[in-house]
N, CA, C and O atoms as a MOPAC input file, in Angstrom:
PM7 MOZYME 1SCF
protein

 N    100.35500 1   103.86600 1   123.84000 1
 C    101.79000 1   104.69600 1   124.30900 1
 C    103.26100 1   103.60800 1   123.60800 1
 O    103.33900 1   102.51900 1   124.17700 1
 N    103.91600 1   103.75900 1   122.92100 1
 C    104.89500 1   102.95500 1   122.32100 1
 C    105.79000 1   104.31700 1   124.45600 1
 O    105.67400 1   105.25000 1   125.25000 1
 N    106.68600 1   102.83100 1   123.84200 1
 C    107.89000 1   103.00800 1   124.86400 1
 C    108.47000 1   104.10200 1   124.85600 1
 O    108.70100 1   104.28900 1   123.66200 1
 N    109.03200 1   105.33400 1   125.67300 1
 C    110.46500 1   105.84500 1   125.28100 1
 C    111.53200 1   105.05000 1   125.18500 1
 O    111.59500 1   103.92700 1   125.68600 1
 N    112.87100 1   105.88000 1   124.20300 1
 C    113.84600 1   105.28200 1   124.64300 1
 C    113.97100 1   105.98300 1   125.45500 1
 O    113.29000 1   106.95800 1   125.77400 1
 N    115.64800 1   105.18700 1   126.25800 1
 C    116.37700 1   105.43800 1   126.69500 1
 C    116.79200 1   106.82000 1   126.18400 1
 O    116.55900 1   107.19200 1   125.03400 1
 N    117.67900 1   107.86200 1   127.48600 1
 C    118.31000 1   109.19200 1   127.42200 1
 C    119.48600 1   109.15700 1   126.32200 1
 O    119.86900 1   110.15100 1   125.70300 1
 N    119.94200 1   107.99300 1   126.19300 1
 C    120.72000 1   108.10200 1   125.50600 1
 C    120.90600 1   107.48300 1   123.72800 1
 O    121.96200 1   107.35600 1   123.10800 1
 N    120.03400 1   107.29900 1   123.43400 1
 C    119.07900 1   106.29100 1   122.59300 1
 C    118.06800 1   107.79500 1   122.10000 1
 O    117.73700 1   107.84600 1   120.91600 1
 N    117.69400 1   108.77300 1   122.89700 1
 C    117.13100 1   109.82900 1   122.63400 1
 C    117.87000 1   111.10900 1   121.49100 1
 O    117.61700 1   111.72600 1   120.45700 1
 N    119.04300 1   110.93100 1   122.66400 1
 C    120.24600 1   111.86600 1   122.28800 1
 C    120.74400 1   111.51100 1   120.92300 1
 O    120.75700 1   112.30000 1   119.97900 1
 N    121.11300 1   110.39300 1   120.88700 1
 C    121.39500 1   110.17700 1   119.60300 1
 C    120.72500 1   110.12600 1   118.30000 1
 O    121.18300 1   110.47000 1   117.21100 1
 N    119.62100 1   109.66500 1   118.56600 1
 C    118.46200 1   110.45200 1   117.12900 1
 C    117.79600 1   111.88400 1   116.98400 1
 O    116.84300 1   112.29700 1   116.32200 1
 N    119.19100 1   112.80900 1   118.37500 1
 C    118.23200 1   113.79000 1   117.83100 1
 C    119.86100 1   114.43300 1   117.37900 1
 O    119.87500 1   115.50100 1   116.76700 1
 N    121.12300 1   113.77700 1   117.68900 1
 C    122.48300 1   114.53400 1   116.90500 1
 C    122.03100 1   113.68000 1   115.25100 1
 O    122.09900 1   114.58500 1   114.41900 1
 N    121.73000 1   112.70400 1   114.71900 1
 C    121.30400 1   111.92400 1   113.71700 1
 C    120.42700 1   112.99200 1   112.57500 1
 O    120.60700 1   113.19800 1   111.37500 1
 N    119.37700 1   113.56300 1   113.59700 1
 C    118.34800 1   114.20000 1   112.55600 1
 C    118.96700 1   115.80300 1   112.51100 1
 O    118.49700 1   116.57900 1   111.67900 1
 N    119.91600 1   116.20000 1   113.33700 1
 C    120.58800 1   117.55600 1   113.32100 1
 C    121.74300 1   117.16000 1   111.96400 1
 O    121.66500 1   117.98200 1   111.05100 1
 N    122.69200 1   116.11600 1   111.75300 1
 C    123.30800 1   115.77700 1   110.84900 1
 C    122.79900 1   115.99300 1   109.70200 1
 O    123.15300 1   116.82500 1   108.86800 1
 N    121.68000 1   114.98800 1   109.63600 1
 C    120.62800 1   114.91200 1   108.50800 1
 C    120.27200 1   116.38400 1   107.75600 1
 O    120.49500 1   116.48600 1   106.55000 1
 N    119.74200 1   117.45400 1   108.47000 1
 C    118.94400 1   118.49600 1   108.52000 1
 C    120.46300 1   119.41300 1   107.84500 1
 O    120.54000 1   120.09700 1   106.82400 1
 N    121.59000 1   119.06800 1   108.93000 1
 C    122.56500 1   119.99500 1   107.75900 1
 C    123.14600 1   119.50500 1   106.59500 1
 O    123.43300 1   120.27000 1   105.67300 1
 N    123.39600 1   118.02400 1   106.52900 1
 C    123.95400 1   117.91100 1   105.66400 1
 C    122.68500 1   117.34100 1   103.59200 1
 O    123.21600 1   117.28600 1   102.48200 1
 N    121.38600 1   117.10800 1   103.83100 1
 C    120.64200 1   116.78600 1   102.82400 1
 C    119.85700 1   117.78100 1   102.71600 1
 O    119.69200 1   118.54300 1   103.66900 1
 N    119.02300 1   118.01100 1   101.14300 1
 C    118.26100 1   119.22400 1   100.87200 1
 C    116.51100 1   118.68900 1   101.46600 1
 O    116.17000 1   117.63000 1   101.99300 1
 N    115.67200 1   119.95100 1   101.09600 1
 C    114.30600 1   118.93200 1   102.11100 1
 C    114.15200 1   118.35900 1   100.52900 1
 O    114.86300 1   118.64400 1    99.56600 1
 N    112.77100 1   117.29000 1   100.59200 1
 C    113.35900 1   116.48600 1    99.83500 1
 C    113.34200 1   115.47600 1    99.30700 1
 O    112.63000 1   114.96600 1    98.44100 1
 N    114.87000 1   114.93100 1   100.32900 1
 C    115.15000 1   113.96700 1    99.96100 1
 C    114.98300 1   112.86400 1   100.09700 1
 O    115.19400 1   111.96900 1    99.27800 1
 N    114.32300 1   112.74200 1   101.83600 1
 C    113.38900 1   111.55200 1   102.14600 1
 C    114.94800 1   111.45900 1   103.73400 1
 O    114.73500 1   110.54500 1   104.53100 1
 N    115.85600 1   112.06300 1   103.94000 1
 C    116.75000 1   111.84300 1   104.91200 1
 C    115.94000 1   112.17900 1   106.22200 1
 O    115.88700 1   111.54800 1   107.27800 1
 N    115.27900 1   113.44100 1   105.82200 1
 C    115.09000 1   114.77900 1   106.91900 1
 C    114.31400 1   113.88300 1   107.16400 1
 O    114.65900 1   113.10000 1   108.04900 1
 N    113.26300 1   113.70900 1   106.62100 1
 C    111.78600 1   113.08900 1   107.94400 1
 C    112.81800 1   111.22100 1   107.71100 1
 O    112.38600 1   110.69100 1   108.73500 1
 N    113.46000 1   110.47300 1   107.27200 1
 C    113.49600 1   109.36300 1   108.45600 1
 C    114.25700 1   109.64900 1   109.66700 1
 O    114.47200 1   108.85700 1   110.58500 1
 N    114.66200 1   110.92000 1   109.57200 1
 C    115.70800 1   111.89000 1   110.92000 1
 C    114.25500 1   111.88400 1   112.25300 1
 O    114.22800 1   111.46900 1   113.41200 1
 N    113.12800 1   112.60000 1   111.31300 1
 C    112.42200 1   112.85700 1   112.31000 1
 C    111.29400 1   111.92100 1   113.07300 1
 O    110.81400 1   111.77000 1   114.19600 1
 N    111.14900 1   111.23200 1   111.33100 1
 C    110.75600 1   109.82100 1   112.14600 1
 C    111.96600 1   109.12200 1   113.29900 1
 O    111.27300 1   108.40100 1   114.01700 1
 N    113.04800 1   109.04500 1   113.65700 1
 C    113.62000 1   107.59300 1   114.61800 1
 C    113.55700 1   109.49200 1   115.61300 1
 O    113.64800 1   109.27400 1   116.82100 1
 N    113.45100 1   110.82300 1   115.35700 1
 C    113.31900 1   111.36200 1   117.01300 1
 C    112.19500 1   111.19500 1   117.61800 1
 O    111.93300 1   111.46600 1   118.79000 1
 N    111.27200 1   110.57900 1   116.51800 1
 C    109.77600 1   110.94600 1   117.08600 1
 C    109.47700 1   109.33600 1   118.17700 1
 O    109.19300 1   109.24400 1   119.37100 1
 N    109.69300 1   108.30500 1   117.15400 1
 C    110.09700 1   106.95800 1   117.80400 1
 C    111.25900 1   106.98800 1   119.00600 1
 O    111.26800 1   106.44900 1   120.11300 1
 N    112.01000 1   107.64300 1   118.48700 1
 C    112.97100 1   107.37700 1   120.16000 1
 C    112.08700 1   108.33200 1   121.59300 1
 O    112.19500 1   107.91300 1   122.74600 1
 N    111.24900 1   109.62500 1   121.25900 1
 C    110.53300 1   110.01400 1   122.08100 1
 C    108.49700 1   109.62300 1   122.44700 1
 O    107.48300 1   110.23700 1   122.77800 1
 N    108.96900 1   108.11300 1   122.06600 1
 C    107.60600 1   107.28500 1   122.40400 1
 C    106.43800 1   107.75600 1   121.42800 1
 O    105.32200 1   107.82600 1   121.94200 1
 N    106.56800 1   108.10500 1   120.00900 1
 C    105.56900 1   108.30000 1   119.50400 1
 C    104.56600 1   107.12200 1   118.57900 1
 O    105.21000 1   106.48700 1   117.74500 1
 N    103.73700 1   106.94400 1   118.63100 1
 C    102.68500 1   105.81300 1   118.21100 1
 C    102.90400 1   105.29200 1   116.94400 1
 O    103.12200 1   104.11400 1   116.66000 1
 N    102.79400 1   106.77100 1   115.79700 1
 C    102.76100 1   106.53400 1   114.71100 1
 C    104.31900 1   107.56400 1   114.42700 1
 O    104.15700 1   108.78400 1   114.40500 1
 N    105.51600 1   107.09300 1   114.25700 1
 C    106.44400 1   108.48600 1   113.80200 1
 C    105.93500 1   108.92400 1   113.03400 1
 O    105.33000 1   109.95100 1   113.34000 1
 N    105.82900 1   108.37000 1   111.32000 1
 C    105.35200 1   108.26200 1   110.19800 1
 C    104.34300 1   109.87300 1   110.19900 1
 O    104.61900 1   110.96400 1   109.69900 1
 N    103.16100 1   109.43300 1   110.96000 1
 C    102.19200 1   110.32700 1   110.99300 1
 C    102.65700 1   111.95800 1   111.87900 1
 O    101.95500 1   112.96700 1   111.80700 1
 N    104.25900 1   111.85100 1   112.84400 1
 C    104.52800 1   112.73700 1   113.13600 1
 C    105.24000 1   113.69600 1   112.08300 1
 O    105.07500 1   114.86400 1   111.73100 1
 N    105.99200 1   112.80400 1   111.79100 1
 C    106.84100 1   113.58500 1   110.60300 1
 C    105.75400 1   114.13000 1   109.36900 1
 O    105.87100 1   115.26800 1   108.91400 1
 N    105.08000 1   113.53300 1   109.06600 1
 C    104.32800 1   114.05700 1   107.88600 1
 C    103.21200 1   115.67400 1   108.77200 1
 O    102.41700 1   116.39800 1   108.17200 1
 N    103.43100 1   115.71700 1   109.63200 1
 C    102.65000 1   116.34000 1   109.90200 1
 C    103.13800 1   117.38200 1   110.52300 1
 O    102.46700 1   118.34900 1   110.88300 1
 N    104.46900 1   117.22300 1   110.69800 1
 C    105.65700 1   118.57100 1   111.01500 1
 C    105.53100 1   119.35900 1   109.32800 1
 O    105.18500 1   120.45700 1   108.89300 1
 N    106.18100 1   117.69400 1   108.60200 1
 C    106.72300 1   118.56500 1   107.38100 1
 C    105.66000 1   119.28600 1   106.45500 1
 O    105.95600 1   120.26200 1   105.76700 1
 N    104.16700 1   118.62100 1   106.50300 1
 C    103.26000 1   119.99200 1   106.24300 1
 C    103.14000 1   121.50100 1   106.46700 1
 O    103.02500 1   122.47700 1   105.72600 1
 N    103.23800 1   121.23100 1   108.24700 1
 C    103.76000 1   122.70700 1   108.60300 1
 C    104.67600 1   123.14300 1   107.75000 1
 O    104.09500 1   123.78900 1   106.87800 1
 N    105.62400 1   123.11600 1   107.60000 1
 C    106.76200 1   123.76400 1   107.39200 1
 C    106.51500 1   123.87800 1   105.83200 1
 O    106.37700 1   124.93800 1   105.22200 1
 N    106.48200 1   122.56600 1   105.27700 1
 C    106.27500 1   122.95700 1   103.52400 1
 C    105.08500 1   122.92800 1   103.06800 1
 O    105.04400 1   123.18500 1   101.86500 1
 N    103.77600 1   122.65100 1   103.70100 1
 C    102.90900 1   122.96600 1   103.14600 1
 C    102.16400 1   122.00300 1   102.49300 1
 O    102.98600 1   121.12900 1   102.21900 1
 N    101.20400 1   121.69900 1   102.13200 1
 C    100.96600 1   120.52900 1   102.11900 1
 C    101.00600 1   119.82500 1   100.28100 1
 O    100.99700 1   118.60900 1   100.08800 1
 N    101.04200 1   120.69900 1    99.29100 1
 C    101.67100 1   120.41500 1    98.10800 1
 C    102.90800 1   119.96900 1    97.99100 1
 O    103.27400 1   118.85100 1    97.62700 1
 N    103.74700 1   121.18300 1    98.41600 1
 C    104.68800 1   120.50500 1    98.65700 1
 C    105.34800 1   118.68400 1    99.08900 1
 O    106.19100 1   118.01900 1    98.48700 1
 N    104.65000 1   118.38700 1   100.17500 1
 C    104.57700 1   117.21700 1   100.98600 1
 C    104.42200 1   116.16200 1    99.71300 1
 O    105.31800 1   115.55100 1    99.13000 1
 N    102.82200 1   116.14800 1    99.44600 1
 C    102.08600 1   115.77300 1    97.92800 1
 C    103.10300 1   115.65700 1    97.29200 1
 O    102.88700 1   114.69500 1    96.55500 1
 N    104.32400 1   116.11400 1    97.05700 1
 C    104.52700 1   116.40800 1    95.84200 1
 C    106.19200 1   115.47900 1    96.42100 1
 O    106.36600 1   114.44100 1    95.78200 1
 N    106.68200 1   115.61200 1    96.89200 1
 C    107.85200 1   114.72200 1    97.83600 1
 C    107.60000 1   113.29400 1    98.08800 1
 O    108.50800 1   112.49400 1    98.31100 1
 N    106.15300 1   112.93800 1    98.04300 1
 C    105.47800 1   112.13800 1    98.74800 1
 C    105.27500 1   111.66000 1    97.34500 1
 O    105.58200 1   110.48500 1    97.54500 1
 N    104.99500 1   111.70900 1    96.12800 1
 C    104.56800 1   110.88900 1    95.42600 1
 C    106.31400 1   110.98900 1    93.98300 1
 O    106.41300 1   110.60900 1    92.81600 1
 N    106.88300 1   111.38200 1    94.52800 1
 C    107.79300 1   111.37200 1    94.21400 1
 C    108.77600 1   110.51400 1    94.61900 1
 O    109.56800 1   110.47800 1    93.67700 1
 N    109.13900 1   109.85400 1    95.43300 1
 C    109.62100 1   109.27000 1    96.25700 1
 C    108.75400 1   107.49100 1    96.18500 1
 O    109.10500 1   106.32800 1    96.38600 1
 N    107.59300 1   108.15600 1    95.81300 1
 C    106.81900 1   106.67200 1    95.30400 1
 C    106.90200 1   106.43500 1    94.23200 1
 O    106.32700 1   105.35800 1    94.07800 1
 N    107.40700 1   106.89700 1    93.01200 1
 C    108.35900 1   107.02500 1    91.94300 1
 C    109.21700 1   106.47600 1    91.90000 1
 O    109.50200 1   105.65600 1    91.02700 1
 N    109.98600 1   106.84200 1    93.01500 1
 C    111.55000 1   106.39100 1    92.71900 1
 C    111.54800 1   104.97600 1    93.42300 1
 O    112.26600 1   104.11700 1    92.91200 1
 N    110.96100 1   104.71400 1    94.31900 1
 C    110.78500 1   103.26400 1    94.55900 1
 C    110.36300 1   102.08500 1    94.06900 1
 O    110.45000 1   101.06500 1    94.75400 1

C-alpha cells in the first residue's frame, strides 16, 4: 500500500477537489485529476483506478468512455 500523506496534505487535496468540483463541468478532466490527488493522498496504490471506478459509478460506463476517448483525442 502506498504511504498516506500527512494530515495537511490530505486536507489540501480535499480542498483542491472541492474547488475543482465547484468550478469545472464534468468531462473536462479537472474533477478526475482532483479525485486522483485525493486518492493518492489517502494512500491508494492506483489513484487513477480509484478515480475511474468512482466516475463509472456516478456517471456510468458509457459516459466515462466518451470522456476518455475525448481526452485521448485532445491529447
